[in-house]
Phi, psi and omega in degrees: 000128177277147175242117187234157175283325182229129184261355186299317181288327180290329182296327184277000182285337181213142186285346181267004181292138177236138177266126186226141174255124177223126176053040176079001178248155181254130182236153165250126176241149180214109182284335182284315182227088187299348180291350180269008179299139179207158177227144176271137179165000000 
């Protein structure tokens, strides 16, 4: 999982990326290609 300051550019890397908020953190999840997982922080 990558940890980035800004997720906007990472979200556009794959069309299956979803932006999710969990426990006050913002995540990108991708069930099709899990290598695109990322967290903001």
